[in-house]
N, C-alpha and C positions, 0 to 999 in steps of 0.2 A: 624690871622691865619685862613685860610678858612676851613670850616667843610667839612667832607667827605660826599658826597651825592651819595648814590648808584644809579646807573641807573636802568631803568626798565628792569627786566629780569636778573639782575646780583645778585650775592650773596655776603654777607660780606666776608671779607678776613678770611680764616681759616675755613669756613663752607662748602667749596665745596666738600671736601672728605667725610665729614659726610653725606651730603645730597645724594651724589652718592651711599654711602654704603646702606643707607636706601632704596633708590629706587631699587637697585639691590636685596636686600633681599626680597622685596615683589613682585618682578616680577616673573611670572610663568616660570618654566623651559622649555626650548625650546625642542620640540619633537625630538627624534632621527631621523637622516636622513634615508630615506628609503633605504633598502638594494639594492645593485646594481643588476639589473636583470642578471640572468645567460646568458652567451653568447649563441646564438642560436646553435652553434656547440656543446657545452657541453650538452644542452638539447637533441639534436638529438642523441648523443652518449649514454646518459642515457636511452632514450627510446629504442634504438637499443639493448642495453645490456639487458634491461628488457624483450624485445621480444624474444631474444635468450634464456634467462632463462626459459621462458614459453614453448618455443618449446622443450628445453632439457627435461623439466618435462614431457611433453606429449610423447616424444619418449621413455623415460624410463618407463612410465606407459602403453604405448600402447601394448607391448607384454603380460603383465600380464592381461590386460583387454580383449585382443583378446582370450587369453587362457581360461579365466573364462567364457567368452560368448560362446566359441565354445564347451568346454568340460563340462561345468556346467549349464550355462544358457539355451542353446538350448535343452539338454536332459531333463531338468526339465520342460520346456515349452511343449516340444513334448510329454512327459509322461502325463502331465496334460491334454492335448488335446486328447490323445489316450484313456484316461479313459472314454470319452464321445462319443466314436466311436466304431462301430463293426469292430475292427481291427484284421484281421486273415491273414493266409497265402495267401488267394485269393487276398487280398489287394495289395500285392506286384506285382501281375500280372495285375490286372485291374486298379490299381491306385486309386480306389474309396473305401472310408471307410464311410459307412452310419452313420449318426448321431444316437446315441443311448440314448442320455440324461443320466439319472441316472439308466438305466437298468443294467449296469455293476456293479455299487455299490450295487444295490438291489440283484443281483445274488450272489455276493461274501459274502455279509452279511448274506443272507438267507441260505448259504451253511452249511451243517452239519459239515464241517471241520473248519469253521471260529471260532466258539466259543472255540474249542479245541486249535486251533492255537493261538488265542488271550491269553488264559490262559497260554499256554506254553511260549509265548513271555514275559509275565509279570514275570513268575517264572524264566525263563532263564536269563532275564536281571537283576532282583533283586538279584538272587543268585550269578550270576557272579560278579556284582558290589560289593556286600557285601564281598565276599571272596577276590577279588582282592584288594579292598581298605584296608581291615583290615590287610591282610598279608603284602601288600606293605607298609602300615604305620608302622607296627611293624618292618619290616626290615629296613626302613628308619631311625627310631629312634635308632635301634641297630647299624647301620653302621655310625651313627653320632659320635660315640666313635672311637677314633683312636687306632688301634691295628695292629700288624704285619699281613701282607697279606690281609689287609682289602680291598685295591683297587683291588686286584686279585679276591677276592670273589665277589665284586660288578660287575666286568667284566663278571664273569662266570654266574651270575644271568641274564645277558642280552641275553644269548643264546636263550631262548625261543622266545624272540622278534625278533631275527635276522634270525631264521630258517624259510624258506618258509612254509606257512600254509599247503600246500599239503604234504610236508615232515613230518610236525608235525602230521597231520592226519594219515598218513600211519604208523608212529611209534606208535602212541597211539592205532591205530586199532589192531596192533600186541600185544601191552601190555595188552589190555582189551579183547583179544580173550578168548572165553569160555573154549576151550579145551587146547590150547597150550600157552595161554597168560602168560606173566611174573607175572602179578599181582595175578592171580588165583593160580599159582604155589607157589608163596610166601605165600599167605594166607593159602594154604593147608599145607605148610611146618610147619607153626606155629600153625596149628590146629584152625584156625579162620573160614575158609570157605572150608571145605573138599568137598562140593558138587559142587564146581566150578560154581558160579553164572554167568548168562549171562548178562554181563554189557551192551552189545550192542543189544541183542536180546530180553531182557525182557521188557515188557511194563511199569514195575514199576521202572526199573533201567536205562533205556536208557537216559532219560532226566537228571538224576543225573550224569551219566557218561559224557554227553556232557558239563554239567556245570563245572565239575571238570577239564576237558581239557581246557575249555575257561578260567578258573581261572588261570591255569598254564601259559597260553599264555599271559594273561593281567597283571600278577604281575610285570614284568619289567617296563612297562609303568608307573604304579602307584609308584613304587619304585623310578624311575628316577625323576619324577616331584616332588614328596613329599620330596625327599632328597635334591633337589635344593632349595625348600622352607625352609627347616630346616637350610640350610647354611646361610640364610639371617637373622636369629634370632641372635641378639648380645649375646655373652657369658656373658656379664656383668649382664644381667637380671637373668640368672641362678645362677650366683655367689651371687647376692643380695638375691634371693629367698633361697639359701642354708644358708646364714647368718641369715635369718629370721626363720630358722628352718623348711622350707618346705620339705616335703618328695618327693620321685621321682614322685609319682602320682599327688601330688599337683603342682609340677613344670610343669608337662605335662598339667594339667587342666587349670591352671591360667597363664602360660607363653606360652607354645608351642601351645596349641589349639587356643587361640584367635588370635595369630599372624599368624597362618598357615591357618586360615579360608578362606582367598581369594584364596589360592592355592588349598584348598580342593574343593571350588566351581568349579574351572576350571577342576579339575580331575574328579569330579562326573559328570558334564555336558558332557564333552567329552566322558567319559566312557559310559554313557547311549547312546549317539548318535552313538558311534562305536558298542556297544554291541547289540543294538536293531536291527541292520541290518546285524548281523553276518549270513553268508550263507555258506562259504566254509568249516568251521569246522563241521557244522552239516551234510552237504552233504558228506563230506569225511568219517564221522564216521557212521552215521545211515541213511542218505538220508531221514531224516524225519520220519522214522519208528522206531520200528515196529507198525503197525496199527495206524499211526499218533501220536505215543506217544511222539516224539520229533519234531513234526511239528510246525513251527512258521510262523508268517505272511510273513517273508522274504522267507522262503523255499516254502511256498504255492504260493507266487507270482512267484517264479522261475518255479515251476511245471506248473502253468497256462500258463506262457509265453513261455517256452522253451521245455516243454514236451507235453502239450495239444495244444500249439500254439494259445491260446486265448489271444492275446496281450492286448486287451481292459480290460478284467478282471484283468489280471496281473498288468496293469498300475493302475487300481483302488486300488488294494491292496497296491501298492507302494505309492500312494498318501496318503492312510490311515496311512501307516507307517511314512511318513514325517510329517503328522499332529500330530501324537502322540509324535514324537520327539520334535517338536516345542512347543507343549503344555507343556510337562515336563520341557523344558528349561526355558520357560517364568515363569511358576509357581515356580520353584525352585529358580530362580534368584531373583524374587520379594520377596519370603519368606526370602531368605538369606539377601537381602538388608534391609528388615525390621528389621531382628534380629540384624544386624550390627548398624543400626540407634538407636535402643533401647539400 
């Protein structure tokens, strides 16, 4: 019987499958096939759609940008340049405004009214913000509770915010009148002020009267923003604090105030920015008098620009007012951020 002699390159019977299995196990996996390139028409459609989206974004933003540049950007730049020029009524006829450098700033700062106006601005802003915020916060916490006619009362408290300021000034001018004002008649009837103090004519009371009126006007703004912030605080936190035995003050201190702090920052910054430039309320009540007792930087800037027609010095005071507002906003926001981080 002849022996089986395997030929060169052949395998013994039965060993072919095992050898193939071993070879396949050690062979590296084939790389995945490259993705099919997108058809050119699909690429063109995608690029066209992307371009249309960009144009749509530009068209939506264009009106807002044009409005901001025309009604905010240009006046700010123009006011900044006017502060370095001798800008007066003659400039409108000649078209020439000589360069004055820092002379306008030196003139307004060296003025005898500037120190009084700066102090009144600080007192008016601080007193108004403090009164508006405390009363607004107290009312917001009060209206957080649900009770009958709560919504109606909240709506009525918005009236001072909705009435035109010229109307508010006229009404309060009648209320605070020395001889026939409703406030003096009421105080005399209850024997608190029988001599009828001059709220708008006394140098010691004029600024206080203006602050009180501005507090009345600003309460609805603080109430609305703070009430909205309180609505975002979960009720579960108050329930947990009550189960732990926390009193009402402790719930406010450890639950309400920390969660309301971001809203408080917005309210205070916006309040200062709005209050520091208040003009119509003071002009409607006292016109900055008597004897500059209620004169602020805003009213002084108005008098320089539109009473004395020295637009250069008026613009310089306006720039000083803007710088004070920006300085306060930056300092307060940094301090608040540091407190939150700690």
